[in-house]
C-alpha positions in Angstrom: 18.6 85.3 34.3 20.5 82.3 35.8 18.2 80.1 33.6 19.0 82.1 30.2 22.9 81.4 31.0 22.3 77.8 31.7 20.5 77.3 28.7 23.4 78.0 26.4 27.1 76.4 26.4 28.4 79.2 24.4 30.7 81.7 26.3 31.2 85.2 25.4 34.7 85.7 24.8 37.2 83.4 23.1 37.9 85.4 20.0 41.7 85.5 20.5 43.4 84.8 17.1 47.2 83.9 16.5 48.0 87.0 14.5 51.3 88.6 13.7 50.1 91.9 12.0 48.7 94.9 14.2 47.0 96.3 11.1 44.9 92.8 10.4 44.3 92.8 14.3 42.8 96.3 14.1 40.9 95.3 10.9 39.2 92.7 12.5 38.2 94.6 15.6 34.7 95.5 14.2 33.8 91.9 13.3 35.1 90.5 16.5 33.1 93.4 18.7 30.1 92.3 16.4 30.5 88.4 17.0 30.5 89.3 20.6 27.6 91.3 20.6 25.8 88.1 18.8 26.9 86.0 21.5 26.0 88.1 24.4 22.4 88.3 22.8 22.0 84.7 22.4 23.5 84.0 25.9 21.1 87.0 27.6 17.9 87.2 25.2 16.2 90.7 25.3 19.7 92.4 26.5 20.2 94.0 23.1 23.8 95.0 24.0 25.3 98.3 22.8 29.0 98.5 23.2 30.6 102.0 23.6 34.4 100.7 23.4 36.2 97.7 21.9 39.8 96.9 22.0 42.3 94.6 20.7 45.5 93.6 22.2 48.7 91.9 21.5 49.5 88.8 23.9 53.1 87.7 24.2 55.0 85.0 25.9 58.7 84.2 26.5 59.9 81.0 25.2 59.6 79.1 28.9 56.1 80.5 29.4 57.4 82.3 32.6 56.8 86.1 33.2 60.1 88.6 33.4 60.2 90.4 36.6 63.8 91.9 36.8 65.8 95.3 36.7 65.7 96.4 33.0 69.2 95.9 31.4 71.0 99.2 30.6 68.3 101.2 32.2 69.1 102.1 36.2 66.3 102.2 38.6 64.2 100.9 36.3 61.9 97.4 36.9 59.5 95.8 35.2 57.2 93.1 35.7 56.0 91.4 32.3 53.2 88.8 33.3 52.3 87.1 29.7 49.3 85.6 29.0 46.1 84.7 31.3 48.4 84.3 34.4 48.5 87.9 35.7 47.4 87.2 39.1 49.7 84.6 39.8 52.5 86.4 38.4 51.5 89.6 40.4 51.9 87.5 43.3 55.3 86.4 42.5 56.4 90.3 41.7 55.2 91.2 45.0 57.4 88.6 46.6 60.5 89.6 44.2 60.4 93.2 43.7 61.3 94.5 47.2 64.5 92.7 47.0 65.4 93.7 43.4 64.8 97.2 44.3 67.2 96.9 47.0 69.8 95.1 45.2 69.4 91.8 46.9 67.4 89.6 44.6 65.6 86.4 46.3 67.3 83.2 45.5 64.4 82.1 43.0 64.8 85.7 41.0 66.8 84.3 38.3 64.0 82.4 37.1 62.2 85.2 35.9 65.3 87.6 35.2 65.8 88.9 31.3 67.3 85.9 29.5 70.0 86.6 26.6 
């Protein structure tokens, strides 16, 4: 199997599209799933993938490219961790360090970097 993987440079995935319309995104789901199946078949000949589930999701980002880790304005005792894009692991580690102080009402010095912005 390692040989089959090394013979092809094509990656499975990479079907992200900058779309603003949820209905268009949902309409493209079948086409993108078919494309993924074709890519997988080329990467792993003889596998014949059969998908049982497919999904499409929206990715967001803040204007600064940073996550939001903060108390939700106007919602007492409600906190959020929004790590946008593909940096979830890194943002989760930051959130683990910041959330205890936020919940106790004693935010860390750097917490303001990840606060909701007006």
